[in-house]
C-alpha positions, -999 to +999 in steps of 0.1 A: +098-380+078+065-383+097+034-398+082+016-364+084+045-347+066+045-374+039+007-370+034+011-332+032+038-335+005+017-360-014-012-335-014+009-305-022+028-319-053-002-323-076-016-290-064+016-272-072+018-288-106-018-278-115-012-243-102+020-240-123+002-252-154-026-227-149-002-198-145+021-206-174-009-211-197-024-177-188+010-160-195+012-175-229-024-165-236-014-130-226+015-132-251-009-142-279-034-114-271-006-088-269+008-099-302-027-097-318-031-062-304+003-050-317-005-066-351-037-046-352-059-077-351-078-065-320-085-029-308-072-011-278-107-012-263-108-050-268-073-055-253-074-030-224-097-050-200-077-082-206-044-063-201-056-047-169-069-079-154-033-092-157-019-062-138-005-043-168-013-006-170-008+019-197+014+049-190+014+085-202+045+076-222+034+057-254+046+022-261+055+012-225+036-003-196+035-003-158+035-038-144+020-042-109+029-073-089+008-086-061+025-092-027-004-110-008-004-099+028+027-078+021+050-108+027+077-121+004+106-144+007+143-134+002+143-155-030+113-135-043+131-102-034+161-114-054+138-121-083+123-086-080+159-073-082+165-092-114+133-079-129+142-044-120+176-046-137+164-065-168+130-048-173+125-018-151+154+004-158+171-007-126+142+004-103+111-010-085+084+009-067+066+000-035+029+011-034+006+020-006-012-014-010+020-035-004+025-042-042+057-038-062+055-022-096+078-015-125+075+013-151+085+017-187+083-019-197+077-025-235+045-046-241+066-071-261+086-079-230+058-082-205+052-120-210+088-127-203+086-106-171+055-125-161+074-158-165+101-146-142+075-137-116+060-172-119+094-187-114+093-173-079+056-179-071+046-143-079+019-129-101+005-097-115-029-113-121-057-091-108-034-065-093-056-040-110-089-038-130-124-045-115-112-073-092-103-082-057-070-064-054-040-073-033-052-084+001-032-063+026-020-073+061-005-056+091+033-058+088+036-067+125+015-099+120+031-127+139+056-106+158+037-077+176+037-078+213+001-068+215-011-092+188-045-109+192-034-137+169-014-140+136-037-130+108-014-139+079-027-174+072-062-160+069-050-132+046-032-158+024-062-181+021-087-153+015-064-138-012-060-172-029-097-181-026-107-150-046-080-152-073-091-163-108-128-167-099-157-157-121-173-137-092-143-116-084-127-112-119-152-087-134-168-067-106-183-032-111-151-017-097-121-027-077-125-043-042-100-041-014-096-062+017-073-056+047-064-077+078-051-064+111-041-085+141-029-059+166-048-049+197-061-014+200-046+003+169-052+002+132-018-005+115-032-013+080-058+015+077-085-011+075-112+016+076-104+028+041-111-007+026-142-023+012-137-050+039-116-044+070-109-074+093-096-070+128-086-101+148-109-109+178-114-137+202-148-145+218-153-174+242-120-188+233-128-189+196-109-170+169-128-146+146-128-111+131-145-078+136-157-068+101-162-033+087-173-026+051-177+003+026-146+023+033-127+041+005-107+072-005-107+087-040-121+121-047-150+114-022-137+095+008-162+076+029-156+059+063-164+023+067-192+010+089-193-019+113-211-049+098-203-076+124-187-075+158-176-111+154-173-134+124-160-168+135-129-179+115-147-208+098-172-184+083-148-156+073-147-165+037-185-170+035-191-136+049-166-119+027-181-136-004-216-124+007-203-088+007-187-092-027-219-108-042-239-078-031-214-054-046-214-075-078-252-072-081-257-036-071-225-017-079-228+010-106-216-005-139-226+026-159-204+051-141-171+038-127-167+070-107-197+059-086-191+022-088-173+014-055-191-004-026-190+029-006-215+044-031-238+015-028-238+021+009-242+058+005-271+056-020-291+027-006-282+030+031-263+009+054-294-009+068-304-020+033-268-031+024-266-052+056-299-069+049-287-079+014-255-092+027-273-113+052-295-128+024-264-137+004-247-151+035-277-173+042-277-186+006-240-194+008-246-214+041-275-233+025-262-238-010-224-234-009-201-208-022-164-203-029-145-230-011-119-223+016-085-234+003-067-258+024-034-251+006-019-220-010+010-222-035+046-221-024+057-185-021+021-171-021+021-143+004+056-155+014+043-190+023+071-215+029+063-252+034+098-255+048+108-223+066+144-218+076+153-224+112+158-193+134+181-203+162+184-182+193+180-144+191+199-137+223+232-153+215+251-120+213+251-090+237+226-062+231+239-028+223+218-001+239+211+033+223+235+061+233+262+036+241+274+026+207+297+055+199+279+061+166+253+089+169+236+080+136+232+043+147+217+054+180+191+075+163+183+046+140+179+023+169+153+046+185+133+053+154+135+022+133+139-008+157+111-026+176+116-056+198+094-085+189+072-107+212+098-134+205+126-129+231+159-119+217+146-107+183+139-073+168+124-059+136+140-032+116+119-008+095+139+000+064+130+034+053+125+035+015+125+070+000+089+073-014+090+035-021+117+036-047+144+009-047+172+000-071+180-036-082+211-035-061+192-025-030+166-052-035+193-077-038+211-065-008+179-065+013+173-101+002+208-110+014+202-094+048+168-111+053+183-145+044+215-143+065+204-122+095+166-126+097+139-152+090+143-151+052+112-130+048+106-093+040+074-074+048+061-044+029+041-016+045+014+007+033+038+036+041+061+023+013+087+009+036+101-026+043+104-045+075+130-071+083+120-094+112+137-119+135+169-100+137+189-112+167+193-081+190+231-086+192+234-085+154+217-051+149+251-033+145+260-056+116+225-052+101+228-014+103+263-015+086+248-037+058+219-013+053+244+017+053+263+001+025+230+000+005+221+036+013+191+023+033+202+032+069+181+064+071+165+069+105+131+085+111+109+057+097+073+067+100+082+102+109+073+135+091+103+134+067+093+099+057+069+112+030+045+089+012+037+096-025+023+080-055+043+081-087+022+109-101+030+124-135+062+104-136+041+077-153+004+079-145-021+091-172-044+106-146-018+126-126-017+164-129+015+169-109+048+152-102+041+142-066+074+124-060+093+156-067+071+175-043+076+148-017+114+153-020+110+191-015+087+186+015+112+161+030+140+186+028+117+213+044+106+193+075+140+178+083+149+210+101+122+204+128+134+187+160+102+189+181+092+153+190+055+159+183+062+174+149+085+145+141+057+120+146+034+137+121+029+124+086+028+138+050+010+120+022+010+133-014-010+123-045-006+136-080-044+138-086-076+136-065-078+098-067-057+093-035-032+067-045-009+085-021-037+083+006-036+121+011-069+121+031-053+102+060-021+122+065-016+149+091-006+169+060-022+158+028-017+172-007-032+163-041-024+177-075-046+200-095-040+229-119-051+265-122-043+295-144-026+327-134-026+355-160-037+329-186-008+306-179-012+271-164+003+266-130+006+233-110-012+235-077-018+212-047-049+211-025-037+211+011-055+190+037-048+190+075-056+167+104-062+133+087-055+100+104-067+084+136-084+104+163-080+099+200-104+070+200-085+053+172-111+060+146-100+069+110-107+105+102-102+124+069-082+156+066-098+191+064-095+207+029-078+241+034-071+255-001-050+250-032-014+262-031+010+266-061+033+235-062+064+257-057+049+272-025+036+241-008+067+237+013+062+273+025+026+264+035+038+234+055+064+256+073+037+282+082+013+256+096+040+239+116+053+271+131+017+281+140+012+247+156+043+250+177+033+285+188-004+277+195-008+241+205-024+233+238-009+209+263-016+173+254-033+183+222-029+162+190-023+178+156-058+168+146-073+184+177-053+215+170-065+216+134-101+211+145-099+238+172-085+265+149-107+255+120-102+257+082-106+295+081-075+300+103-053+281+079-068+297+048-060+331+062-025+318+072-017+308+036-039+332+016-010+351+001+005+318-010-027+306-027-029+339-047+007+352-048+010+389-055+045+386-068+052+359-094+085+343-103+095+320-133+095+288-112+059+291-102+050+281-138+071+249-134+064+217-115+089+205-090+119+189-108+110+205-141+129+232-161+102+236-187+069+255-183+040+234-169+014+221-193-016+200-182-015+166-199-041+139-192-046+105-208-072+079-202-072+069-166-064+033-156-049+037-122-075+055-101-076+046-065 
């Protein structure tokens, strides 16, 4: 063992011990508080902020919680995935759910069992701490970091350290509202939707120095706002300082009286970008002069998938490569084309594992961990599209990987295509949701599967159960969010349809055009009409957004007018997708707004 390695281990051991002690103490403090709440010694209003800061949400179902687990930078080890499988089986009814911010969450967990679940997370270096509430949320990161052929540099170490720097800090633990940070290292395209974050960071190199292009003030919700460029280049050594300066300004000037107007984007809208930039520069100067939050030299084992001793990879080109259309298995060939990317590391590929609306069973989680450990680099990456990525798969082993995924029911092709629908959980569990978005997602998936046109296949559908945009409906080619209306005095589940969201031809993030609300049961018919109109009327080389902008909202309103106000009613129109009973609007106190 080298002297440097010995010194590193000597530094890490006390750090890990202190971190472990902190985590275990806070879990037991949570247990004491939860027991006091259940005994009636503290009120719900007293317990709620404490509970939320630990990543524990209430559900519309009484007596159970949703537990959200942070996955910093979207990266986890195979061992952690195995632990997620155990938690799913023992606490989550056999299921886990991937979110659009690279978290994993569990539903229907009794409050009495939450501390034991937290300890299992801690056993694997995981935490639910500050996965919700008015905090710096999970720091997201491009899933191609470290492996993309067009990468500027690997941003994962920076994402890990920024995430850890802002965890359990006084400044970031009680902000006016939540705060989101995203890292992207790819050249020329926005993999992580950085523009919808409070801080978006894109890797850049200037004069041989590493740094980041920083945007601020983005966000979705009922009123989406595009981010603005704060700095063309923040050198790597000043990254944490500049991020802290932005958070300080938000902490000072965010609206603490009205949480619906509390995000950084509203500070920017109300006071102006020039004013906001000036205040950030003042805070930045103060940090440089007087100090601020320190840049961590070490992150805990397993934090953001960090491994102090990663497994050896070997040679990715040991076995012959099977080319598409030559395997004799048509399904495998389609999967190769849609779900496989070759890495910048010769001989290796990544596989996008398509996860139906982010829902996984314990057996699937366990099986994916086994594949990552035996065929890949021992790591699994989550995506904001609710899929998983397995990296460092030797090209010659892809047939075996496909067979293993097929056994798990996870060999579906078409990752990132129109039938790969993104949804939030909706009224399955959320207090704020008006509709069962996952069930609509399944109906839309069945509808669009029939389209073979290549351009249609590469469109996207994103669905939320309410206007708060947890399903990121504003940035889908087709976006839907739940609402409710009355027909003949009876409540009917509806969805507002949006068209043309996503990146424009310059790579800038754009929000969809609001067309009109459609009854839930008729939303698939609306998608069919728009797609058929697109195929019949698109111009050569025209993107779907360009098509939507050219025909304008009025065209699509007229195209779906009879669906919005149907002349002939049928019993199912009064039912949400997946329901047999008549729809009834039910709302609780919101805790999960985007």
